[in-house]
C-alpha positions as CSV (number, residue, x, y, z in Angstrom):
1,M,-0.1,0.1,0.0
2,G,2.7,2.3,0.7
3,D,4.3,1.9,-2.7
4,F,1.3,2.3,-4.4
5,R,1.1,5.7,-2.6
6,E,4.6,7.0,-3.6
7,L,3.9,6.1,-7.0
8,I,0.7,8.5,-6.7
9,A,2.9,10.9,-4.8
10,A,5.5,10.7,-8.0
11,L,3.2,10.7,-10.7
12,E,2.0,13.9,-8.7
13,Q,5.0,15.2,-8.8
14,H,6.2,14.4,-12.4
15,P,2.8,14.1,-14.8
16,E,5.1,13.3,-17.8
17,W,5.5,9.8,-16.1
18,R,1.6,9.7,-16.6
19,A,1.7,9.0,-20.4
20,E,4.2,5.9,-19.9
21,L,2.4,4.8,-17.9
22,R,-1.0,4.7,-19.4
23,R,0.9,3.0,-22.0
24,L,2.5,0.1,-19.2
25,I,-1.0,0.0,-17.9
26,L,-3.5,-0.1,-21.3
27,T,-4.5,-1.5,-24.3
28,E,-3.4,0.0,-28.0
29,E,-7.5,-0.6,-28.3
30,L,-8.0,1.5,-25.2
31,L,-5.4,3.7,-25.9
32,T,-6.8,5.3,-28.6
33,V,-10.7,5.3,-27.3
34,P,-10.8,8.8,-26.8
35,E,-9.8,9.7,-30.0
36,T,-12.3,7.2,-31.9
37,V,-14.5,8.8,-29.2
38,S,-13.7,12.7,-30.9
39,Q,-14.1,11.5,-34.0
40,L,-17.3,10.1,-33.6
41,V,-18.4,13.1,-32.1
42,E,-17.4,14.7,-35.0
43,A,-19.0,11.9,-36.8
44,Q,-22.3,13.0,-35.1
45,K,-22.3,16.3,-35.6
46,R,-21.9,16.1,-39.2
47,T,-24.8,13.4,-39.5
48,D,-26.6,16.1,-37.2
49,E,-26.3,19.0,-39.5
50,Q,-26.7,16.4,-42.8
51,I,-30.4,15.9,-40.6
52,R,-31.1,19.6,-40.3
53,R,-30.1,20.2,-44.2
54,L,-32.4,17.6,-45.0
55,T,-35.3,18.4,-42.6
56,E,-35.2,22.4,-44.2
57,A,-34.5,20.4,-47.4
58,Q,-37.7,18.7,-47.1
59,R,-39.1,21.6,-45.6
60,Q,-38.8,23.8,-48.3
61,T,-40.5,20.9,-50.3
62,T,-43.3,20.4,-48.4
63,E,-43.8,24.4,-49.3
64,Q,-43.6,24.0,-53.0
65,I,-45.8,21.3,-52.9
66,R,-48.3,23.0,-51.3
67,Q,-47.7,26.6,-53.3
68,F,-48.1,24.1,-56.3
69,T,-51.1,22.7,-55.3
70,E,-52.8,25.5,-54.5
71,Q,-51.8,27.3,-58.3
72,V,-53.7,24.5,-59.2
73,S,-56.1,24.5,-57.5
74,Q,-56.4,28.2,-58.5
75,F,-55.6,27.3,-62.1
76,G,-58.8,24.8,-61.8
77,I,-61.4,27.4,-60.5
78,R,-59.8,29.4,-63.0
79,V,-60.4,27.0,-65.9
80,E,-64.1,26.2,-64.4
81,E,-64.9,29.8,-64.9
82,L,-63.6,30.3,-68.2
83,S,-65.5,27.3,-69.1
84,T,-68.5,28.5,-67.6
85,V,-68.1,32.3,-69.8
86,V,-67.2,30.3,-72.6
87,N,-70.7,27.7,-72.5
88,S,-72.4,31.3,-71.6
89,L,-71.1,32.7,-74.9
90,A,-72.1,30.0,-77.1
91,Q,-75.4,30.2,-76.0
92,S,-75.6,33.4,-75.9
93,L,-74.3,32.9,-80.1
94,Q,-76.5,30.3,-80.4
95,K,-79.7,32.4,-79.8
96,I,-78.0,35.1,-81.4
97,G,-77.8,32.7,-84.6
98,D,-81.1,31.8,-84.0
99,D,-82.7,34.7,-83.6
100,V,-81.0,35.8,-86.8
101,A,-82.6,32.6,-88.9
102,K,-86.0,33.2,-87.0
103,L,-85.7,36.7,-88.7
104,K,-84.2,35.7,-92.0
105,E,-87.3,33.5,-92.4
106,F,-89.4,36.0,-91.5
107,F,-88.0,38.6,-94.1
108,L,-88.0,36.0,-96.8
109,D,-91.6,34.9,-96.2
110,D,-92.5,38.5,-96.0
111,R,-90.7,39.2,-99.4
112,Y,-92.4,36.2,-101.2
113,H,-95.4,37.4,-100.0
114,S,-95.1,40.7,-101.1
115,R,-93.7,40.3,-104.2
116,A,-95.2,37.3,-105.7
117,A,-96.0,38.3,-109.1
118,M,-92.7,38.7,-109.5
119,Y,-91.0,35.3,-108.3
120,F,-93.7,33.1,-109.2
121,S,-94.4,34.8,-113.2
122,K,-92.6,32.4,-114.4
123,L,-95.5,29.4,-113.1
124,I,-98.6,32.0,-112.9
125,R,-100.0,35.1,-114.2
126,R,-102.9,37.2,-112.1
127,T,-100.7,36.6,-109.3
128,R,-102.7,37.4,-106.1
129,A,-101.2,36.4,-102.6
130,I,-103.4,35.2,-99.8
131,D,-103.4,37.3,-96.7
132,H,-102.2,35.1,-93.9
133,D,-105.8,35.8,-92.2
134,D,-107.7,35.9,-94.9
135,L,-106.6,32.2,-95.5
136,C,-107.2,31.6,-91.5
137,Q,-110.7,32.5,-92.0
138,L,-111.3,30.1,-95.0
139,L,-109.1,27.8,-92.5
140,D,-111.5,27.9,-89.7
141,D,-114.9,27.6,-92.0
142,T,-113.6,24.5,-93.8
143,Q,-113.1,23.1,-90.1
144,D,-116.8,24.2,-88.7
145,Q,-118.1,22.2,-91.9
146,G,-116.4,19.5,-91.9
147,I,-114.1,19.4,-94.5
148,L,-110.7,19.8,-92.6
149,T,-109.5,18.0,-89.2
150,E,-108.1,20.2,-87.0
151,Q,-105.3,18.7,-87.3
152,E,-105.4,19.7,-90.7
153,R,-106.4,22.9,-90.4
154,E,-103.5,23.4,-88.1
155,D,-100.5,22.1,-90.2
156,L,-102.4,24.3,-93.3
157,V,-102.6,27.6,-91.4
158,Q,-98.4,27.7,-91.2
159,T,-98.3,27.6,-94.7
160,D,-95.8,30.1,-95.5
161,V,-97.0,31.6,-98.4
162,V,-100.3,30.7,-100.8
163,V,-100.0,32.8,-104.1
164,R,-103.6,32.3,-106.6
165,G,-103.2,32.7,-110.7
166,R,-103.6,31.2,-113.6
167,R,-101.2,28.5,-114.6
168,R,-99.2,29.7,-117.7
169,T,-99.4,26.2,-119.4
170,D,-103.4,26.6,-119.5
171,S,-104.8,29.3,-118.1
172,E,-106.5,27.2,-115.1
173,E,-106.9,28.6,-111.6
174,V,-104.1,27.4,-109.4
175,Y,-102.9,27.6,-106.0
176,L,-99.4,27.8,-105.0
177,I,-98.5,26.1,-101.6
178,V,-95.6,27.6,-101.1
179,E,-92.3,26.3,-98.1
180,V,-90.0,29.2,-97.8
181,S,-86.4,28.6,-96.8
182,W,-82.8,29.3,-97.3
183,G,-81.9,26.4,-97.5
184,I,-84.3,23.8,-98.8
185,G,-84.3,20.7,-97.5
186,V,-86.0,17.1,-97.7
187,S,-88.5,18.5,-95.2
188,D,-89.6,21.8,-96.7
189,V,-90.4,19.3,-100.2
190,Q,-92.1,16.9,-97.6
191,R,-94.3,20.1,-96.0
192,A,-95.0,21.5,-99.5
193,S,-96.2,18.3,-100.9
194,R,-98.5,17.6,-98.1
195,R,-100.0,20.7,-97.6
196,A,-100.7,21.1,-101.3
197,R,-102.9,17.6,-101.4
198,T,-104.8,18.5,-98.3
199,F,-105.5,22.1,-99.9
200,T,-107.6,20.1,-102.8
201,K,-110.0,19.4,-100.0
202,L,-111.0,23.2,-100.7
203,G,-111.7,21.9,-104.4
204,W,-108.3,24.1,-105.1
205,Q,-106.3,22.6,-107.8
206,T,-102.7,23.3,-106.0
207,M,-99.1,23.4,-107.3
208,P,-96.8,22.1,-104.6
209,V,-93.3,24.5,-104.4
210,V,-90.6,25.2,-102.8
211,A,-88.4,28.5,-102.6
212,G,-85.2,29.8,-100.8
213,G,-81.1,30.3,-101.8
214,W,-80.7,26.9,-102.9
215,L,-81.9,23.3,-102.7
216,S,-80.0,20.0,-101.6
217,A,-78.9,17.4,-103.5
218,D,-81.9,14.8,-101.0
219,A,-84.3,17.9,-101.0
220,R,-83.8,17.8,-105.0
221,Q,-84.2,13.9,-105.4
222,A,-87.6,14.4,-103.1
223,A,-89.0,17.1,-105.6
224,Q,-88.2,14.5,-108.6
225,Q,-90.4,12.2,-106.4
226,E,-93.5,14.3,-105.3
227,G,-93.0,16.9,-108.5
228,V,-92.6,20.1,-106.5
229,V,-91.4,23.1,-107.7
230,A,-88.6,24.7,-106.4
231,I,-87.7,28.7,-106.8
232,L,-84.1,29.4,-106.0
233,D,-82.8,33.1,-105.7
234,G,-85.7,34.4,-105.8
235,A,-85.4,35.0,-109.7
236,R,-86.1,32.2,-111.3
237,A,-88.4,29.6,-111.8
238,V,-86.7,25.8,-111.8
239,L,-88.7,22.4,-112.3
240,V,-86.8,19.7,-110.5
241,E,-87.4,16.6,-113.3
């Protein structure tokens, strides 16, 4: 015990002996422990710094994703709003187109009625367009007499133009039953033919006519089958054969 105390006292007096004593007492591995621990501490610091950087990068990425999601959401709202506006404009344009088409048809009907003597001169002479009110009165009377059914009367009253005159080929009195349209289709031909046949119940000799700007190929074929006359461009009467 005395020797041990003397050793401690000597080491206190000579601190430089301590390193040599440690080298003698400790193994090589134990001697390197402090350095290893120091390295581990430094490595942990670097790891902590990398984790901090990754955490910050993740936070920034999350924020960017949030901003992008918000932008996409706002863009979606704008697209939806734009789609609504476009649809509204399309509906407005469609309504305007329908209104213009109705106006065109109205003025076209009126033109063929008011200038019947000019437009139908190649078919008849002594031309007289029948006033629509007079036509309605006549149809009411014939319905009251049981000559026409209510359905037939409702169909005939919608005839665009009815013109009376003397047929140029034989001077016989004839009524032109005219369907007017800018673009003449099969349905126009069929209406003119059907209404002309129904008007014969009044004792009239009739001629079905379609009038307008142009005649479709299908309408031309239908007119050939029905024997319907076409007035094209308001200028010439063409019998489709």
